[in-house]
ROTORDREN-409829 format. One record per residue (C-alpha): x, y, z; residue number from 1; chain. Coordinates in nm, 2 decimals, m for minus. Layout:
N
<atom X="X" Y="Y" Z="Z" resi="NUM" chain="A"/>
...
# end
This chain:
164
<atom X="1.24" Y="1.15" Z="0.07" resi="1" chain="A"/>
<atom X="1.21" Y="1.14" Z="m0.30" resi="2" chain="A"/>
<atom X="0.91" Y="1.06" Z="m0.56" resi="3" chain="A"/>
<atom X="1.00" Y="0.94" Z="m0.84" resi="4" chain="A"/>
<atom X="0.73" Y="0.99" Z="m1.11" resi="5" chain="A"/>
<atom X="0.69" Y="0.82" Z="m1.46" resi="6" chain="A"/>
<atom X="0.50" Y="1.10" Z="m1.74" resi="7" chain="A"/>
<atom X="0.42" Y="1.41" Z="m1.76" resi="8" chain="A"/>
<atom X="0.25" Y="1.69" Z="m1.55" resi="9" chain="A"/>
<atom X="m0.10" Y="1.77" Z="m1.70" resi="10" chain="A"/>
<atom X="m0.31" Y="2.06" Z="m1.67" resi="11" chain="A"/>
<atom X="m0.64" Y="2.03" Z="m1.50" resi="12" chain="A"/>
<atom X="m0.87" Y="2.04" Z="m1.83" resi="13" chain="A"/>
<atom X="m0.64" Y="1.80" Z="m1.95" resi="14" chain="A"/>
<atom X="m0.80" Y="1.54" Z="m1.72" resi="15" chain="A"/>
<atom X="m1.14" Y="1.35" Z="m1.86" resi="16" chain="A"/>
<atom X="m1.31" Y="1.40" Z="m1.50" resi="17" chain="A"/>
<atom X="m1.37" Y="1.77" Z="m1.60" resi="18" chain="A"/>
<atom X="m1.45" Y="1.73" Z="m1.93" resi="19" chain="A"/>
<atom X="m1.81" Y="1.65" Z="m2.09" resi="20" chain="A"/>
<atom X="m1.64" Y="1.36" Z="m2.25" resi="21" chain="A"/>
<atom X="m1.52" Y="1.21" Z="m2.04" resi="22" chain="A"/>
<atom X="m1.67" Y="0.84" Z="m2.09" resi="23" chain="A"/>
<atom X="m1.60" Y="0.83" Z="m2.47" resi="24" chain="A"/>
<atom X="m1.19" Y="0.98" Z="m2.40" resi="25" chain="A"/>
<atom X="m1.19" Y="0.70" Z="m2.08" resi="26" chain="A"/>
<atom X="m1.22" Y="0.45" Z="m2.43" resi="27" chain="A"/>
<atom X="m0.94" Y="0.60" Z="m2.64" resi="28" chain="A"/>
<atom X="m0.61" Y="0.84" Z="m2.48" resi="29" chain="A"/>
<atom X="m0.75" Y="0.83" Z="m2.11" resi="30" chain="A"/>
<atom X="m0.81" Y="0.46" Z="m2.12" resi="31" chain="A"/>
<atom X="m0.71" Y="0.32" Z="m1.75" resi="32" chain="A"/>
<atom X="m0.51" Y="0.04" Z="m1.92" resi="33" chain="A"/>
<atom X="m0.21" Y="0.10" Z="m2.09" resi="34" chain="A"/>
<atom X="m0.21" Y="m0.11" Z="m2.36" resi="35" chain="A"/>
<atom X="m0.52" Y="0.06" Z="m2.50" resi="36" chain="A"/>
<atom X="m0.41" Y="0.36" Z="m2.41" resi="37" chain="A"/>
<atom X="m0.02" Y="0.34" Z="m2.61" resi="38" chain="A"/>
<atom X="0.07" Y="0.69" Z="m2.45" resi="39" chain="A"/>
<atom X="0.46" Y="0.78" Z="m2.45" resi="40" chain="A"/>
<atom X="0.51" Y="0.75" Z="m2.09" resi="41" chain="A"/>
<atom X="0.32" Y="0.38" Z="m2.07" resi="42" chain="A"/>
<atom X="0.51" Y="0.05" Z="m2.10" resi="43" chain="A"/>
<atom X="0.33" Y="m0.25" Z="m2.20" resi="44" chain="A"/>
<atom X="0.20" Y="m0.51" Z="m1.90" resi="45" chain="A"/>
<atom X="0.15" Y="m0.85" Z="m1.95" resi="46" chain="A"/>
<atom X="m0.25" Y="m0.91" Z="m1.84" resi="47" chain="A"/>
<atom X="m0.33" Y="m1.23" Z="m2.09" resi="48" chain="A"/>
<atom X="m0.31" Y="m1.45" Z="m1.78" resi="49" chain="A"/>
<atom X="m0.58" Y="m1.25" Z="m1.59" resi="50" chain="A"/>
<atom X="m0.95" Y="m1.09" Z="m1.57" resi="51" chain="A"/>
<atom X="m0.82" Y="m0.82" Z="m1.44" resi="52" chain="A"/>
<atom X="m0.69" Y="m0.59" Z="m1.62" resi="53" chain="A"/>
<atom X="m0.47" Y="m0.32" Z="m1.53" resi="54" chain="A"/>
<atom X="m0.61" Y="0.07" Z="m1.41" resi="55" chain="A"/>
<atom X="m0.28" Y="0.26" Z="m1.41" resi="56" chain="A"/>
<atom X="m0.14" Y="0.59" Z="m1.53" resi="57" chain="A"/>
<atom X="0.21" Y="0.71" Z="m1.60" resi="58" chain="A"/>
<atom X="0.20" Y="1.06" Z="m1.53" resi="59" chain="A"/>
<atom X="0.29" Y="1.31" Z="m1.21" resi="60" chain="A"/>
<atom X="0.01" Y="1.22" Z="m0.92" resi="61" chain="A"/>
<atom X="m0.06" Y="0.87" Z="m1.15" resi="62" chain="A"/>
<atom X="m0.37" Y="0.70" Z="m1.11" resi="63" chain="A"/>
<atom X="m0.54" Y="0.96" Z="m0.84" resi="64" chain="A"/>
<atom X="m0.58" Y="1.18" Z="m1.17" resi="65" chain="A"/>
<atom X="m0.81" Y="0.91" Z="m1.35" resi="66" chain="A"/>
<atom X="m1.01" Y="0.86" Z="m0.99" resi="67" chain="A"/>
<atom X="m1.40" Y="0.80" Z="m1.15" resi="68" chain="A"/>
<atom X="m1.61" Y="0.67" Z="m0.94" resi="69" chain="A"/>
<atom X="m2.02" Y="0.54" Z="m0.84" resi="70" chain="A"/>
<atom X="m1.94" Y="0.68" Z="m0.48" resi="71" chain="A"/>
<atom X="m2.24" Y="0.56" Z="m0.23" resi="72" chain="A"/>
<atom X="m2.27" Y="0.64" Z="0.15" resi="73" chain="A"/>
<atom X="m2.42" Y="0.35" Z="0.36" resi="74" chain="A"/>
<atom X="m2.83" Y="0.42" Z="0.44" resi="75" chain="A"/>
<atom X="m2.85" Y="0.49" Z="0.82" resi="76" chain="A"/>
<atom X="m3.01" Y="0.17" Z="0.86" resi="77" chain="A"/>
<atom X="m2.70" Y="m0.02" Z="0.71" resi="78" chain="A"/>
<atom X="m2.49" Y="0.08" Z="1.00" resi="79" chain="A"/>
<atom X="m2.79" Y="m0.11" Z="1.25" resi="80" chain="A"/>
<atom X="m2.85" Y="m0.46" Z="1.12" resi="81" chain="A"/>
<atom X="m2.91" Y="m0.60" Z="1.47" resi="82" chain="A"/>
<atom X="m3.13" Y="m0.36" Z="1.55" resi="83" chain="A"/>
<atom X="m3.30" Y="m0.38" Z="1.21" resi="84" chain="A"/>
<atom X="m3.25" Y="m0.78" Z="1.09" resi="85" chain="A"/>
<atom X="m3.13" Y="m0.92" Z="1.45" resi="86" chain="A"/>
<atom X="m2.82" Y="m1.06" Z="1.26" resi="87" chain="A"/>
<atom X="m2.44" Y="m0.97" Z="1.27" resi="88" chain="A"/>
<atom X="m2.34" Y="m0.65" Z="1.48" resi="89" chain="A"/>
<atom X="m2.46" Y="m0.22" Z="1.45" resi="90" chain="A"/>
<atom X="m2.18" Y="m0.05" Z="1.37" resi="91" chain="A"/>
<atom X="m2.03" Y="0.15" Z="1.66" resi="92" chain="A"/>
<atom X="m2.09" Y="0.45" Z="1.45" resi="93" chain="A"/>
<atom X="m2.40" Y="0.59" Z="1.34" resi="94" chain="A"/>
<atom X="m2.47" Y="0.77" Z="0.99" resi="95" chain="A"/>
<atom X="m2.50" Y="1.07" Z="1.16" resi="96" chain="A"/>
<atom X="m2.16" Y="1.05" Z="1.31" resi="97" chain="A"/>
<atom X="m2.00" Y="0.98" Z="0.96" resi="98" chain="A"/>
<atom X="m2.20" Y="1.26" Z="0.77" resi="99" chain="A"/>
<atom X="m1.97" Y="1.55" Z="0.82" resi="100" chain="A"/>
<atom X="m1.68" Y="1.30" Z="0.69" resi="101" chain="A"/>
<atom X="m1.89" Y="1.22" Z="0.37" resi="102" chain="A"/>
<atom X="m1.93" Y="1.57" Z="0.34" resi="103" chain="A"/>
<atom X="m1.58" Y="1.66" Z="0.38" resi="104" chain="A"/>
<atom X="m1.44" Y="1.31" Z="0.11" resi="105" chain="A"/>
<atom X="m1.72" Y="1.45" Z="m0.14" resi="106" chain="A"/>
<atom X="m1.62" Y="1.78" Z="m0.14" resi="107" chain="A"/>
<atom X="m1.25" Y="1.73" Z="m0.12" resi="108" chain="A"/>
<atom X="m1.32" Y="1.45" Z="m0.43" resi="109" chain="A"/>
<atom X="m1.54" Y="1.65" Z="m0.62" resi="110" chain="A"/>
<atom X="m1.81" Y="1.43" Z="m0.59" resi="111" chain="A"/>
<atom X="m2.11" Y="1.48" Z="m0.79" resi="112" chain="A"/>
<atom X="m2.43" Y="1.39" Z="m0.70" resi="113" chain="A"/>
<atom X="m2.85" Y="1.51" Z="m0.73" resi="114" chain="A"/>
<atom X="m2.95" Y="1.60" Z="m0.35" resi="115" chain="A"/>
<atom X="m3.33" Y="1.50" Z="m0.23" resi="116" chain="A"/>
<atom X="m3.32" Y="1.15" Z="m0.48" resi="117" chain="A"/>
<atom X="m3.50" Y="0.88" Z="m0.23" resi="118" chain="A"/>
<atom X="m3.35" Y="0.65" Z="m0.35" resi="119" chain="A"/>
<atom X="m3.02" Y="0.76" Z="m0.21" resi="120" chain="A"/>
<atom X="m2.88" Y="0.82" Z="0.15" resi="121" chain="A"/>
<atom X="m3.05" Y="1.15" Z="0.35" resi="122" chain="A"/>
<atom X="m2.80" Y="1.44" Z="0.27" resi="123" chain="A"/>
<atom X="m2.76" Y="1.79" Z="0.20" resi="124" chain="A"/>
<atom X="m2.70" Y="1.97" Z="m0.12" resi="125" chain="A"/>
<atom X="m2.35" Y="1.80" Z="m0.30" resi="126" chain="A"/>
<atom X="m2.11" Y="2.05" Z="m0.33" resi="127" chain="A"/>
<atom X="m2.12" Y="1.92" Z="m0.74" resi="128" chain="A"/>
<atom X="m2.44" Y="1.93" Z="m0.97" resi="129" chain="A"/>
<atom X="m2.51" Y="1.54" Z="m1.14" resi="130" chain="A"/>
<atom X="m2.33" Y="1.53" Z="m1.41" resi="131" chain="A"/>
<atom X="m2.52" Y="1.63" Z="m1.80" resi="132" chain="A"/>
<atom X="m2.67" Y="1.28" Z="m1.98" resi="133" chain="A"/>
<atom X="m2.44" Y="1.21" Z="m2.25" resi="134" chain="A"/>
<atom X="m2.63" Y="1.26" Z="m2.65" resi="135" chain="A"/>
<atom X="m2.68" Y="0.89" Z="m2.60" resi="136" chain="A"/>
<atom X="m2.86" Y="0.91" Z="m2.29" resi="137" chain="A"/>
<atom X="m3.07" Y="1.20" Z="m2.43" resi="138" chain="A"/>
<atom X="m3.20" Y="0.98" Z="m2.65" resi="139" chain="A"/>
<atom X="m3.23" Y="0.67" Z="m2.47" resi="140" chain="A"/>
<atom X="m3.47" Y="0.96" Z="m2.28" resi="141" chain="A"/>
<atom X="m3.67" Y="1.03" Z="m2.55" resi="142" chain="A"/>
<atom X="m3.75" Y="0.73" Z="m2.63" resi="143" chain="A"/>
<atom X="m3.87" Y="0.62" Z="m2.27" resi="144" chain="A"/>
<atom X="m4.09" Y="0.89" Z="m2.18" resi="145" chain="A"/>
<atom X="m4.39" Y="0.85" Z="m2.36" resi="146" chain="A"/>
<atom X="m4.39" Y="0.46" Z="m2.22" resi="147" chain="A"/>
<atom X="m4.42" Y="0.66" Z="m1.85" resi="148" chain="A"/>
<atom X="m4.15" Y="0.40" Z="m1.75" resi="149" chain="A"/>
<atom X="m4.01" Y="0.54" Z="m1.43" resi="150" chain="A"/>
<atom X="m3.64" Y="0.64" Z="m1.43" resi="151" chain="A"/>
<atom X="m3.33" Y="0.83" Z="m1.32" resi="152" chain="A"/>
<atom X="m2.98" Y="0.92" Z="m1.18" resi="153" chain="A"/>
<atom X="m3.00" Y="0.65" Z="m0.88" resi="154" chain="A"/>
<atom X="m2.85" Y="0.39" Z="m0.67" resi="155" chain="A"/>
<atom X="m3.13" Y="0.21" Z="m0.48" resi="156" chain="A"/>
<atom X="m3.04" Y="0.01" Z="m0.22" resi="157" chain="A"/>
<atom X="m3.22" Y="m0.29" Z="m0.16" resi="158" chain="A"/>
<atom X="m3.30" Y="m0.39" Z="0.23" resi="159" chain="A"/>
<atom X="m3.40" Y="m0.74" Z="0.29" resi="160" chain="A"/>
<atom X="m3.33" Y="m1.00" Z="0.63" resi="161" chain="A"/>
<atom X="m3.05" Y="m1.17" Z="0.59" resi="162" chain="A"/>
<atom X="m3.00" Y="m1.55" Z="0.55" resi="163" chain="A"/>
<atom X="m2.62" Y="m1.63" Z="0.55" resi="164" chain="A"/>
# end
């Protein structure tokens, strides 16, 4: 078997997700769209007739190097739809049966997060702590704090009866 890669080997510290300016870098030299990034290994992609723009990287390892995303876990109640809402079916797996695999995935993928956040599913301490907020977000926080508006780095799962 032969695997051919287009592009260069990248050093770990070159990858945007390990640097504090990763969001800014994704707008320039690490943009997921080769038409915007225009690196030496890139080639133009005709995306005129689609709303879906390419997310790709030409380097050894490919697009998996650029992986940045929000990786929420199911909430324990998400797997018990029938029991909780009387609709659909319960999953044959429990949240607690999946938890070790979530932990393994988070460790292998380098997922960061905040433990003990009531807006998230219950989980052990994260292998990587939460990402620091940037200068723009820090400025926003300083403006919001005097108003006593509740804010935080979380994703809340809203549960409502399903009617479909």
